[in-house]
C-alpha positions in Angstrom: -11.4 -27.6 -6.2 -14.5 -26.4 -4.0 -12.6 -26.0 -0.7 -9.0 -25.4 0.3 -7.5 -25.6 3.6 -4.1 -24.8 4.9 -4.5 -28.0 7.2 -4.3 -30.3 4.0 -2.5 -27.8 1.2 -0.4 -25.2 2.9 0.5 -21.7 1.9 3.4 -23.2 -0.3 1.1 -25.3 -2.2 -1.5 -22.3 -2.9 1.2 -20.4 -4.2 2.5 -23.1 -6.4 -1.3 -23.8 -7.6 -1.5 -19.8 -8.4 1.8 -19.9 -10.3 0.3 -22.7 -12.5 -2.6 -20.7 -13.2 -5.2 -21.8 -10.9 -7.4 -18.8 -9.5 -10.1 -20.1 -7.9 -9.6 -20.3 -4.0 -13.3 -20.0 -3.3 -14.1 -20.3 0.2 -10.5 -21.0 1.3 -9.5 -21.6 5.2 -6.3 -19.4 5.3 -6.6 -17.9 8.9 -3.5 -16.4 10.0 -1.3 -17.2 7.0 1.5 -14.9 5.6 1.0 -14.0 1.9 2.7 -10.4 2.4 4.4 -9.2 -0.8 2.9 -12.0 -3.0 1.3 -11.4 -6.5 -2.2 -12.7 -6.4 -3.8 -10.5 -9.0 -7.0 -11.8 -10.2 -7.5 -14.5 -7.4 -10.8 -15.7 -6.4 -10.9 -15.7 -2.7 -14.8 -15.0 -2.3 -16.4 -16.5 0.6 -12.5 -17.2 2.2 -11.7 -17.3 6.1 -8.5 -14.9 6.1 -9.1 -13.8 9.7 -5.5 -12.2 11.2 -4.0 -12.8 7.8 -0.9 -10.8 6.6 -1.5 -9.6 3.0 0.7 -6.5 3.6 1.9 -5.4 0.1 0.3 -7.9 -1.5 -1.0 -7.5 -5.2 -4.8 -8.4 -5.0 -5.6 -6.0 -8.1 -9.1 -7.5 -9.8 -9.2 -9.9 -7.0 -12.8 -11.4 -5.9 -12.7 -11.0 -1.9 -16.4 -10.9 -2.0 -17.9 -12.3 1.2 -14.6 -12.8 2.6 -13.8 -12.3 6.2 -10.8 -10.1 6.4 -11.2 -9.4 10.1 -7.9 -8.1 11.9 -6.3 -8.7 8.4 -3.3 -6.5 7.6 -3.4 -5.4 4.2 -1.3 -2.3 4.4 0.4 -1.2 1.2 -1.9 -3.8 -0.7 -2.8 -3.3 -4.4 -6.5 -3.9 -4.3 -7.3 -1.8 -7.6 -10.7 -3.1 -8.9 -10.7 -5.8 -6.5 -14.5 -7.0 -5.3 -14.9 -6.5 -1.8 -18.6 -6.5 -1.9 -20.2 -7.8 1.5 -16.6 -8.5 2.8 -15.9 -8.4 6.3 -13.2 -5.9 7.0 -13.5 -5.2 10.8 -10.1 -4.1 12.4 -8.4 -4.6 9.1 -5.4 -2.5 8.5 -5.6 -0.9 5.0 -3.2 2.0 5.6 -1.5 3.1 2.3 -3.5 0.5 0.4 -4.3 1.2 -3.2 -8.2 0.6 -3.6 -8.8 2.6 -6.7 -11.8 1.4 -8.2 -12.6 -1.1 -5.6 -16.3 -2.2 -4.9 -17.1 -2.1 -1.2 -20.8 -2.0 -1.4 -22.3 -4.0 1.9 -18.8 -4.5 3.2 -18.5 -4.1 7.2 -16.0 -1.4 7.9 -15.7 -1.1 11.4 -12.5 0.2 12.9 -10.8 -0.1 9.7 -7.6 2.1 9.2 -7.7 3.7 5.9 -4.9 6.2 6.9 -3.2 7.2 3.7 -5.1 4.9 1.5 -6.1 5.8 -2.2 -9.9 5.5 -2.3 -10.6 7.0 -5.9 -13.5 5.8 -7.6 -14.2 3.3 -4.6 -17.8 2.1 -4.3 -18.6 2.4 -0.5 -20.9 0.2 1.6 -23.7 3.1 1.4 -23.2 3.0 -2.4 -21.8 6.4 -2.6 -18.6 6.8 -5.0 -15.6 8.2 -3.8 -14.3 10.9 -6.1 -11.3 12.4 -4.3 -7.7 11.2 -4.1 -5.5 11.2 -0.8 -3.5 13.9 -0.2 0.0 14.0 -0.8 
């Protein structure tokens, strides 16, 4: 399946396919979808359009979100452990209290991002610096 669209598939279908073992949703069009709290561990959403999506509390650990457009997306409290966010567009994205342990953000656009309370331990930042601190408790 090369490209998925909520117009012809729907969020329910994406969830059903994921539950059946499908992980490749490369370049999916998921603008404004509500995927909050879902387990999408290891999903490939590289190049996907997720503008204004709600991914709050979702488990996106080890997900491939490289080159995804996550502008205006709510990813608060999301689990993004070891996620690939290389070259992702994260403008005005809410990552407050998200767990980004070991995530790769090299080349990502991080303008007006809310990282309040986020765990950035071991994160590879856009300028290729490695973050070596944990959030204050």
